[in-house]
N, C-alpha and C positions, 0 to 999 in steps of 0.2 A: 313427344307424345307417346311414341311406341315404347320408349324407355320406361315410362310409368306403368304401362300395361305389363311389361315383362317383370318389372320390380314387384308388382302385386302377385303375379303367378309364383315367382320365386319365394316370396314371403309365405304364401299359402303352403308351399312345399317345405318350409323350414330352412330355406337356403338363403345365405347372405352373399352378396356380390359387391364388387367394386365398380362403380360407374365413373369412367374417365371422361371428363368434360373439357371442351376446347374453348378457350377464351376468344378464339379468332375464327370460329366456324362461320361459313357463309349460309348455313342451313338453319341456324338458331342463334338467338341473341340472349345470353344468360341474364342480361339486365332488364329484359322485358318482364312485365309483371307475371304473365301466364307461364313463362319459362322458369322464372325464379320459383314460382309456386310449385311447379313440377319437381324441381330439385329438392325442395323442402319435403315434399310428400315422399320422395324416394328415400330420403334420410329417415323420415318418421317410420318407414317400414323396416328399418334396421340395417340398411345397406350403407356402403361407404363411398367416398369420393376419391378420385385420383386425378392427376393432371394429365390431360391428353395434349402433349406438348408439340407444337408446330415450329420446328427450327427454321422452316422456310420463311416464316413471318419476320424473323430477326436476321435471317441470312447468316446464321451462326456457322462458323467453320473451324472454331477453336474450342477445345475442351474448357479452357479457362473462362470463357464467356458462358458456357452452358450452365454451370452451377449457379452463377449469379442471377441469370434470367429465370431459371427454374424456381429459385427461392422467391423471387419477386412474384411469379404467378401463383405459387403456393400461398403466399401471404394475402394476395388479392382474394383468392377463392375462400380461404379460411375466414377472413374478415367478413366476407359477404354472406357466407352460408353457415358460419359458426361450427364448422366440422373440421376435425383434425385430419390433415392429408399426409399420408406416409409413402405414397408410391406414384410413379409417373410412367407413362408409356408414350413412345414417339408416334406422331401422326404422319402417315405417308413417309416412312423412314427412307432416307437416301444413303449413299455410301458412307457419309460422315457419321450419321446416326448409328449405322450398323457396326461402325468401328468403336463406338463408345460402349465398352464391355465391362466397365467397373460395376461393382455392386451398388454403389451409391453415387449420386450427383446432387449437389445442393442439399445433402442430407436426406434425399428421397430414394427409395428403392427403385432400381432400374429394371423394368420388365424385359429389357433387351440385353441384360448382363450375360456374361459368359456362363455364369452359373445356371441361369434360366435356360440358355440355349443348349447346354450340354447335359444337364441333369433332369430337366423337366420336359416331358413330351408336350407337343404343341398342336393345337387344333384351331383353325381360324376360318371365318366366313368372309374374310376381307374381299371387297369389291363385289359382294353379292353371291359368292359361291365358295364351296369348300375347296381351297387351293391345294391343300396337302392331303388331308384325310377327312372323310365325312364323319361327323360327330356320331351319327347313328352307328356306323361300323365300329368306331373306336369304343363306344360304350358297350356295344353288343359283345365284342370280343373280351372285354374285361381284362386285357393284358397289361394295361398301364397302372402302376402302383399310385401314381399321382399324375395330374394333367392340368395344363394351363389352357383354358378355353377362352378364346376371344370371339365375341359376337357383337354385331352392330344391330341394335334394336330396329333400325329402319327397315331391315330386310325381313323382319318377322311379323306376321299378321295372319288372320284367319283366311283371307282370300289369297290364293296363289297369284302372284304377278311376277313378270320379268324384272330384273334389277333396274333397267332403264325406265320402265313404267312406274316403278316406285319413286325413282328420282323425280320424274315429271310430276307425279302426284304431290310430292313434298313441295316442289317449287311453286306449282300453280295453286295449290290449296293455301299456301302461305300468302301468295299474292292476293288471292280472293278474300282471305280473312282480313288483310290490311285494307283492302278496298272497301269492304263492308263496314269496317270500323270508321273509316272516313265518312262514308255515307250516313251512318247512324249518328255520328257526332254532329254533322251539319244539320240533321233533322232535329236533334235535341236542342241545339242552339238556335234553331229557327232561322237559319241562314240559307240563302239561295245557293243551290248547288248547280253551278253553271255547267251545262252540257248533259244534264240528267233530269228526267221528269221528277219534279219535286213533290214531296208529300210530308206534311209536318209530323205525322204519326210514326212512319217507318223510315223516313229519310229519302226514299226513292222508290219508284215503281219500275224504272227501266231506262235504258239509254235512248236519248232522242234520235 
């Protein structure tokens, strides 16, 4: 949800970005209608998609496996969203990921390649804070001829909140949304919702 808000701001400023999406995220499900809709809206704003690749999911420890599985995830995302994917970035990179420094794997550009590490300055808000350099300071100095900026939309919003508060909000709001969908569905179908005060119009008034 925060991704779409940032995508709109970037589009208003004439900026295009690459949004890396994770097939195995615990915080969103790309196959849910609302989440799929958001991805299409981001693409309609002129942005691009990349693979946010989780080696932990596959327990990959060998480079020969990496290209094969990456290509598979690329095909899944391209077939689902109809958008060409040219790049990938590791999710929570471990020692193995950081050792993968070739320019390409599975035909996709590697954001952790040796070229990126050595030639392109880096600025990231990973884990909810600027771990290397603050973007404001980097842009204010204007010393970098080019720059790779990695941001996570979940951290960015109008109201200031601590990282853990934002994680909690994401988790509990998602749970609340799913709960309300169930209550609404029971009401629409005219079925008794055991354990909750029942109302045919709205589905429920409160917990017994």
